[in-house]
C-alpha positions as CSV (number, residue, x, y, z in Angstrom):
1,M,0.0,0.0,0.0
2,A,1.4,3.3,-1.1
3,A,1.8,6.2,1.4
4,V,-0.8,8.9,0.9
5,I,0.6,12.4,1.4
6,F,-1.4,15.6,1.3
7,R,0.4,18.7,0.0
8,N,-1.3,20.9,2.6
9,D,-0.1,18.7,5.5
10,P,2.4,20.7,7.6
11,A,4.7,17.6,7.5
12,F,4.7,17.5,3.7
13,E,8.2,17.8,2.1
14,D,8.7,18.6,-1.6
15,A,11.6,16.2,-1.7
16,I,9.1,13.3,-2.1
17,L,8.8,14.3,-5.8
18,D,12.4,15.4,-6.4
19,R,13.7,13.4,-9.4
20,A,10.9,10.8,-9.1
21,S,8.9,9.3,-11.9
22,V,5.3,10.4,-11.6
23,A,1.9,10.0,-13.2
24,F,-0.3,13.1,-12.9
25,G,-4.1,13.2,-13.3
26,V,-7.5,13.2,-11.6
27,F,-8.0,9.5,-12.3
28,D,-11.7,9.3,-11.5
29,G,-12.6,5.6,-11.6
30,V,-8.9,4.5,-11.7
31,H,-9.8,2.7,-14.9
32,E,-7.7,0.6,-17.3
33,G,-6.4,3.7,-19.1
34,H,-5.4,5.3,-15.9
35,R,-3.6,2.1,-14.8
36,F,-1.7,2.0,-18.0
37,I,-0.3,5.6,-17.5
38,I,0.6,4.9,-13.9
39,G,2.2,1.6,-14.9
40,E,4.4,3.4,-17.3
41,A,5.5,5.8,-14.6
42,V,6.4,2.8,-12.4
43,N,8.3,1.2,-15.3
44,T,10.4,4.3,-15.7
45,A,11.0,4.5,-12.0
46,R,12.3,0.9,-11.9
47,E,14.5,1.4,-15.0
48,E,16.1,4.5,-13.5
49,E,16.0,3.3,-9.9
50,V,14.1,6.4,-8.6
51,P,10.9,6.6,-6.5
52,S,7.5,6.4,-8.2
53,A,4.4,8.5,-7.4
54,V,0.9,9.4,-8.5
55,I,0.0,13.1,-8.3
56,T,-3.7,13.9,-8.0
57,F,-6.1,16.4,-6.6
58,D,-8.2,16.2,-3.4
59,I,-11.3,16.8,-5.5
60,D,-12.3,16.4,-9.1
61,P,-11.9,19.8,-10.8
62,D,-15.3,19.2,-12.5
63,E,-16.9,19.4,-9.1
64,I,-16.2,23.2,-9.4
65,F,-16.4,23.7,-13.2
66,A,-19.1,21.2,-14.3
67,A,-21.0,20.4,-11.1
68,D,-24.4,20.6,-12.8
69,R,-23.7,17.7,-15.1
70,L,-20.9,15.7,-13.4
71,K,-21.5,12.1,-12.4
72,K,-18.5,10.8,-10.5
73,L,-17.5,7.2,-10.7
74,M,-16.3,7.1,-7.1
75,T,-15.9,9.4,-4.1
76,N,-12.7,11.3,-3.8
77,E,-11.8,9.3,-0.7
78,T,-12.3,6.0,-2.6
79,R,-10.4,7.3,-5.6
80,I,-7.4,8.2,-3.5
81,A,-7.5,4.9,-1.6
82,K,-7.8,3.0,-4.9
83,L,-4.7,4.8,-6.2
84,A,-2.8,3.8,-3.0
85,E,-3.5,0.2,-3.8
86,I,-1.4,0.5,-7.0
87,D,2.3,-0.5,-6.9
88,V,3.7,3.0,-6.4
89,D,5.8,4.5,-3.6
90,A,3.5,7.4,-2.8
91,V,0.2,9.2,-3.8
92,V,0.6,12.9,-3.5
93,V,-2.6,14.8,-3.1
94,L,-2.7,18.5,-4.1
95,P,-5.5,20.8,-2.8
96,F,-7.6,22.1,-5.7
97,S,-9.6,25.3,-5.8
98,R,-10.9,27.8,-8.3
99,E,-8.0,30.1,-7.4
100,F,-5.5,27.4,-7.9
101,A,-6.9,26.6,-11.3
102,A,-6.9,30.3,-12.3
103,Q,-3.1,30.6,-12.3
104,S,-1.2,30.8,-15.5
105,P,0.1,27.4,-16.7
106,E,3.6,28.2,-15.6
107,D,2.5,29.4,-12.1
108,F,0.2,26.3,-11.9
109,L,3.2,24.0,-12.4
110,N,5.4,26.0,-10.0
111,A,2.7,25.6,-7.4
112,C,2.4,21.9,-8.0
113,F,6.1,21.1,-7.8
114,G,7.9,23.9,-6.0
115,S,11.6,23.3,-6.1
116,A,11.3,19.5,-6.3
117,V,10.8,18.6,-10.0
118,P,10.3,15.0,-11.0
119,S,12.8,13.5,-13.5
120,H,9.8,12.0,-15.5
121,I,6.1,12.8,-15.7
122,H,3.6,10.5,-17.4
123,I,0.3,12.0,-18.5
124,G,-2.5,11.4,-21.0
125,S,-2.2,13.2,-24.4
126,D,-5.4,15.2,-23.5
127,F,-3.8,16.6,-20.3
128,H,-4.6,20.3,-19.8
129,F,-4.0,22.6,-16.8
130,G,-3.9,26.2,-15.6
131,R,-6.1,29.2,-16.5
132,K,-8.8,28.3,-19.1
133,A,-7.0,24.9,-19.4
134,A,-4.4,26.7,-21.6
135,G,-1.6,24.4,-20.6
136,N,-1.1,21.2,-22.5
137,V,1.5,18.5,-23.2
138,E,3.7,20.8,-25.3
139,S,3.7,23.6,-22.8
140,L,4.5,21.1,-20.0
141,R,7.4,19.8,-22.1
142,A,8.7,23.4,-22.5
143,W,8.5,23.9,-18.7
144,G,10.1,20.6,-18.0
145,A,12.9,21.0,-20.5
146,K,14.3,23.9,-18.5
147,R,14.3,21.8,-15.3
148,G,15.6,18.4,-16.6
149,M,12.1,16.8,-16.6
150,T,11.1,14.4,-19.4
151,V,7.4,14.5,-20.3
152,H,5.7,11.4,-21.6
153,G,2.4,12.2,-23.2
154,H,0.6,8.9,-23.8
155,E,-2.1,8.2,-26.3
156,L,-5.2,7.1,-24.5
157,V,-5.7,3.3,-24.2
158,A,-8.4,2.2,-26.6
159,E,-10.9,-0.7,-26.5
160,G,-13.0,-1.4,-29.6
161,G,-11.2,1.4,-31.4
162,V,-12.5,4.0,-28.9
163,P,-10.4,5.6,-26.1
164,V,-11.0,4.4,-22.5
165,T,-12.1,7.5,-20.6
166,A,-14.2,8.2,-17.5
167,T,-16.7,10.0,-19.8
168,R,-17.1,6.9,-21.9
169,I,-17.6,4.7,-18.8
170,R,-20.2,7.2,-17.4
171,G,-22.0,7.0,-20.7
172,L,-22.2,3.2,-20.6
173,L,-23.4,3.3,-17.0
174,S,-26.1,5.8,-17.8
175,E,-27.4,3.4,-20.3
176,G,-27.4,0.5,-17.8
177,K,-24.4,-1.2,-19.5
178,A,-22.8,-2.4,-16.3
179,R,-20.9,-5.3,-17.8
180,E,-19.4,-3.2,-20.6
181,A,-18.4,-0.5,-18.1
182,A,-16.8,-3.1,-15.8
183,S,-14.6,-4.3,-18.7
184,L,-13.2,-0.7,-19.0
185,L,-12.9,-0.2,-15.3
186,G,-11.2,-3.5,-14.8
187,R,-13.7,-4.4,-12.0
188,P,-17.5,-4.0,-11.4
189,Y,-18.9,-0.5,-11.0
190,T,-19.6,-0.1,-7.2
191,L,-21.7,2.2,-5.1
192,A,-21.7,2.5,-1.4
193,G,-24.3,3.9,1.0
194,T,-25.8,3.7,4.5
195,V,-28.9,1.6,4.9
196,R,-31.9,3.8,5.9
197,P,-35.5,2.9,6.8
198,G,-37.7,2.5,3.7
199,R,-41.4,2.4,2.9
200,G,-41.8,-1.2,4.0
201,E,-43.8,-2.4,1.0
202,G,-41.0,-4.8,0.0
203,R,-41.2,-6.7,3.3
204,D,-45.0,-6.8,3.0
205,F,-44.6,-8.4,-0.4
206,G,-42.0,-11.0,0.8
207,F,-38.8,-9.4,-0.4
208,A,-37.4,-6.9,2.1
209,T,-34.9,-4.3,0.8
210,A,-32.0,-2.4,2.2
211,N,-32.6,1.2,1.2
212,L,-29.9,3.6,0.2
213,E,-29.9,7.3,-0.6
214,V,-27.0,8.1,-2.9
215,P,-26.2,11.8,-3.8
216,P,-27.0,12.5,-7.5
217,L,-23.3,13.4,-8.0
218,L,-22.3,9.8,-7.3
219,L,-25.2,8.1,-9.1
220,A,-23.6,7.4,-12.5
221,I,-25.6,4.2,-13.1
222,G,-28.9,4.6,-15.0
223,E,-32.3,3.7,-13.7
224,G,-33.4,0.1,-13.9
225,V,-33.3,-3.3,-12.1
226,Y,-29.9,-5.0,-11.9
227,A,-28.3,-8.2,-10.9
228,C,-25.6,-7.3,-8.3
229,Y,-23.5,-8.4,-5.4
230,A,-24.0,-6.7,-2.0
231,V,-21.0,-6.5,0.3
232,V,-22.0,-6.5,4.0
233,E,-19.4,-6.6,6.7
234,G,-16.9,-8.0,4.2
235,E,-19.2,-10.8,2.9
236,R,-20.6,-10.8,-0.7
237,Y,-24.2,-11.8,-1.3
238,R,-26.2,-12.0,-4.4
239,A,-28.7,-9.2,-4.8
240,A,-31.5,-7.8,-7.0
241,V,-31.3,-4.0,-7.0
242,N,-33.6,-1.2,-8.1
243,V,-32.0,2.1,-9.2
244,G,-34.4,5.0,-9.3
245,I,-37.7,5.9,-7.7
246,P,-40.2,2.9,-8.2
247,A,-43.0,4.3,-10.5
248,T,-45.6,2.3,-8.5
249,F,-44.6,4.1,-5.3
250,A,-43.6,7.4,-6.8
251,D,-45.8,9.4,-4.4
252,T,-44.2,8.0,-1.3
253,A,-40.6,7.0,-2.3
254,N,-37.4,8.9,-1.7
255,Q,-34.7,6.2,-1.6
256,N,-33.1,5.8,-5.0
257,I,-31.3,2.5,-4.4
258,E,-33.3,-0.5,-3.1
259,V,-31.2,-3.7,-2.5
260,H,-32.9,-7.1,-2.0
261,I,-30.1,-9.3,-0.6
262,L,-30.7,-13.0,-1.3
263,D,-30.7,-15.4,1.7
264,F,-30.1,-12.6,4.2
265,D,-32.3,-11.5,7.1
266,K,-30.0,-9.4,9.4
267,D,-30.8,-6.0,10.7
268,I,-28.4,-3.7,9.0
269,Y,-30.0,-0.3,9.5
270,G,-27.3,2.4,9.9
271,Q,-24.6,0.2,8.4
272,A,-22.6,1.0,5.2
273,I,-22.9,-1.6,2.4
274,E,-21.4,-1.7,-1.1
275,V,-23.3,-2.7,-4.3
276,E,-21.4,-4.2,-7.2
277,F,-23.3,-4.0,-10.5
278,V,-23.1,-7.0,-12.8
279,E,-26.0,-7.1,-15.2
280,W,-29.0,-4.9,-16.3
281,L,-32.2,-6.9,-16.0
282,R,-35.1,-4.6,-17.0
283,A,-36.4,-1.0,-17.0
284,M,-38.3,0.5,-14.1
285,R,-42.0,0.6,-14.7
286,A,-45.3,0.9,-13.0
287,F,-47.4,-2.2,-12.4
288,D,-51.2,-2.6,-12.7
289,S,-51.5,-4.8,-9.7
290,A,-49.6,-6.1,-6.7
291,D,-49.7,-9.6,-8.1
292,E,-47.9,-8.4,-11.3
293,L,-45.3,-6.6,-9.3
294,I,-44.6,-9.6,-7.0
295,A,-44.4,-12.0,-10.0
296,T,-41.9,-9.7,-11.8
297,V,-39.7,-9.1,-8.8
298,Q,-39.7,-12.8,-8.0
299,A,-38.6,-13.5,-11.6
300,N,-35.8,-11.0,-11.2
301,I,-34.7,-12.6,-8.0
302,A,-34.8,-16.1,-9.6
303,W,-32.5,-14.8,-12.4
304,V,-30.0,-13.5,-9.9
305,R,-30.0,-16.8,-8.0
306,E,-29.5,-18.9,-11.1
307,N,-26.9,-16.7,-12.9
308,L,-24.7,-15.1,-10.2
């Protein structure tokens, strides 16, 4: 596990980056494309026998500049923790703000690195920074050349002839394509939340649910019913999951994730659980009768039991 070091920590020392080989980016999702760039930084570090590091921000810049349309693939805390699981020596977290971003590209880089300049920096070819995103790979190369830093601008990893990006993954998730998104992430798309009291209809119908309220910013997955795994206290269980407000109960519903965990009857109110999305089963819809609703949900549960 890599050390996680925050730039605004009084104990931070610039020397951690001096002559290191680093990968720099936001890395929302820590997907296969991100892991390729970070892996290249690690390879360079091993070849030159220098430390390796990932440099990222404490928040996603789009939380400031595109908050009205952003759907994050993971929380900032989870993103940083996931980066720390990669085989690097350190994850250096820079504080991001509107003021920080408004600096000229050169001032932006000076603020990022201070006097400790890496020997190598690995970035995606679409890397931009500074005021109005005016800085790019070429301006970073010009800045680095004066300081003995080699800049590696990598073409984005592609699958199916299309670059692997967080935007592409969000698009797949919004369409319910959980399996396709997982292939680009390198793991299932996962949501976490705390179990809250729900409406109670599920228990009345014979299939109790754990109800989660997830902030819209973190709800990248589209509405529908999914086959999933639920992780409770470290144990994985098969689950049928509704995403979105059930149309049949639209007048009384507020939870946007309802998780029916198979073969599970523990009281987990107030506990945090994770949901791993595997397969889209059907769209959300209103039902004409309770019997139709029960039959449909039972069929969904049977599919999960037989296929997961």
